[in-house]
N, C-alpha and C positions, 0 to 999 in steps of 0.2 A: 635175729636177722635184721630187724628194723634199725638197730644200732649200726650194723655193717653198712646199710644203705646210707644212713646219715653221714657216716664217715667217708663215704665215697665222693667222687667229683660229680657235679651235676651232669646229666646226660639226656639225650633224646635219641630214640632208636625207631626208625621206620622198619616195619616188618612186611616184606613183600616176597611172594613166590609166583612162578608162572601159573596162570589160571588153569584149573583142571576142568574137564568136561563134566564130571560129577559134582565138583565143588565141595565145599565144607559149609555146614550150617552155623558153625561158630569159628571165627578166626580173629586173631589179634591183628591190628593194623599199625599200632605204634605203642610205645611205652616210654616212660621217662621219670626223672627225678630232678626237681628244680626249685629255686626260690624266685618268686615273681614279686615285683615291686611297682607300686604306683599305678596311675590310670592307664598307662600303656598296655596293661594286662586286662583284656576284656574279650569275651566270646559271646556271640549272639546265636542262639540255636536256630533262628529263622534265616540266618545269613551264611550258613555253612554248606550250602548246596542241597540237592535233593536226594543224594545217596544216603540211605539209612545207616547209621552207626550209633554207638553209645560210648560214653566216657565214664570210667570208674576213677575217682580221684580221692585219695586219702590225705587228710590234713595232718601234717606233723607239727608244724609251728605256725603261729599267726592265725588269722581268720579271713576266709573268703566270703564275698557277698554273692548271694544267689537270688534271682527273681524267677519264680517258677509258677506258671499259670496265674499271673498277676499277684502273686504273694511274695513278699520280701522275707528272706531268711538268711541266716549266717551258717557257715561251715567252720565250726570252731576246731581248735587243736584236738586231735583224737577222734574226730568225726569223719565220716566218709560220705561222699556225694556220688550219686549215679544219675546221669541224664541221658536221654536219647535225642538223636538228631535225625531229621528236622523236628523242631518242637519250639513252643513258646517259652524258652528259657534263656537266661542270660546270667553269666557270672563274671565278676570283675573285682578290681581293687580301686580304692580312692587314693588321693594324695597322701604320701607318707605311710601307706599301709604296705605290709609285707606278708607273704604267704609261702610256706615251704610245704611241698607235697610230692607224692608220686602218683602216677596215673597209668592206666591201661585203656587203650581204645579197642573196641570190638566191632566187627561186622558180621553179617550172616543172619538169615531168617530166624534161626533158633535162638541166637543171642538176643535179638530184638524182642522175641516173644517172652523169653524168660526175664529179661531186664524190665520190660513193661509190667510184668506180674509182680516183680519185687518192688518197683516204685509204687504200684497201686496199693500194695499191702503194707509197705514199710516207709513209704515216702521217699523223696529224692535225697534226704539227708538222714543218716542213721548212725548208730554206734554198733560196732562189731566187737566180738570177743578178741582178747589178746592173741589167742591161738590163730584165729582167722586172719587177723592183720599180719601176723608173722608169715603165714602161708602165702598171702597175697604179695608180701614183700619179696619172698623167695621167687615167686612166679615172675614178678617184674624184673628181677635180676636175671633169671634164667632166659627170659625172652630176648635178652640182649645178645645171647650166643646161640639161639635156636638154629638148627641146621636144616630142618625139613618142614614142609607144610603140615604133615601129619603131627609132628611134635608140637608145632605152634598151635594147631587146632586143639590138641589134647590139653595144653597149658591154659588156653583161653576157656575151654569148657570146664576145666577143673576150677578155675577162678570163679566162674559163674555158679558152679555147684556149691562152692564154699559160701557164697552169698546166699544162695537159696536155702541151704541147710541151716545157716546161722540165723537168718532173718525170718524164715517161714516155718521150717520144721522145728527147730529148737525152741523158739518162742512158744509154739503150741504145746510142745512137750512140757516145758516148765509150768505153763498155766494148768495143764491137765494132770500133771504129776508133781505136786508140791513136795512130796516125800523128803528123804534125806538130802540136804544140800550137797554133801560130798558125793553122793551117787549121781545127782543131777549134773554135777561138774564132770564126772567121769563119762556119763552118757554123751555130753556135749563134746568132750575130748575125743571119744571114740569116733563119733560121727564126722568130726572135722579131719581126723587122721586115718581114715579107712585105707588110704593108699600106703600107709606106713606099717611096719611090724608092730603088733599090739600084744605085748606079753602081760598075762594076768598078774604076775608078781609085781611088775612095774606099775600097773594100774592101781594095785593095792597101795603101793608106796605113794603114788600120786594122791590117793585119797587119805593117806595118813593112817592106814589100818593094816592089820595082819592080813595075809592072803585069805585065811579061813573066814575071818570076820567080814572082810570085804565081799567075798563070794556069797555069804549068807544074806547080807543086806542087799546086794545087787539082785539076787534071785527073788528076794521078797518084794522088791520094788518093781522089777521088770517082768517077772515071771520066767526068766531065763537065766541060766548060768552065764557068766561073762563071755566065755568062748563061744557059746551058742548064739548069744546076742550079736557078737561081732560078726560071726559068719552070716547071720540073718541080714544084718545091715549091708554087708558086702554084696550079698546076692540081690538085695533090693536095688542097690545102686547099679549093679551090673545090668539088671533088667531095664532100669530107666535109661541107661546109656545106650543099650542095644536098641531101644525103641525110639529114642529121641535124638540120636546122633548117628553120624556115619563113621565114627571111629572104628578102627580095626579091632578084632577080638583081642589081639595082643595088647594094644594100648588100653583097652577096657580092663583087661586082666591086671595090668600094672596099676591102673587107677584104683582098683579094688583091693590092692594089697597082695596080689599073686605074682611072684617072679616067674613062674612057669605057666605059660598059657595052656599047655596040655592038661596040667593039674586043675587049672581053673575050669576048663571045659568039663572035666570029669565031675567036679563038685557042682557045677551048674546043672549038668544033666541029672545028677542025683537029687538036686533040689526041685527042679521043674519038670523032670522026666522028658527033657528035650534038650538038644544041643544049643549052644548060643546062636549058631548060624540059623538053625531051624526056627528058633524062638523069634529072631529078627524077621525072617521072611514070612512067617505065618501070622505075625502081628498079635502074639499072645499076651502082650503087656496089659491090655485092657482087662483081661480076665484075672491077671495077677493082682491088679489094683482093686479089683472087685467092686 
């Protein structure tokens, strides 16, 4: 997907929809792909207004310069930058420097809360997995043709959850579960791709194992069969989305890999003994997190 983006023409897309009374807690405001050159490219986080928003920017070629909380750093090729506005940050280029990147800008209270948590734990500059970068690239491209506010909010929330899972959840899992590297890779792959079909046979092939051997090692390391683990992670993501976003049940079901929202609701009720709507209105997520 990243190669498709690189081969496309540079673009900038402003994303705007009529304001809703209930609003959305995570919304994209713009996206783009470009090559910047020289000192004319510079942004100061203290001079971009008082409306809170954040910028996710992935470096494809070249190097950007970032000053963050009085500390100078670089955003090298293959690295990703996340900054919030307003804030004491500045990123720029010097004479004869060039930087190719794609970006997504976000607004909304939940976006700001989650992005600040990511920056606090992973820093404003970090490295993402290839799978996460590929998904973010796809979201960047899809935002160019988004048709509704709900779809736009879903894509922005999905991008934020990709960052959250890659930088906060998976790093903890790798530290706590050093086990088989092939299984760790599949666990990461599963959690990044929960919105997609996940066939156990294909996961075994991804790990370079037979299905039977893969299933044995996976259960030994995680305590669950692959299919059970996938469903558990999908239900946990659904609970988070129901608690922390205003996405519809239908959009949440799609984000968690269910094409049929009615089937999703049945599985959710079987897991939590309550419907998704009741779960959201009764605030049960705190008890699920335990």
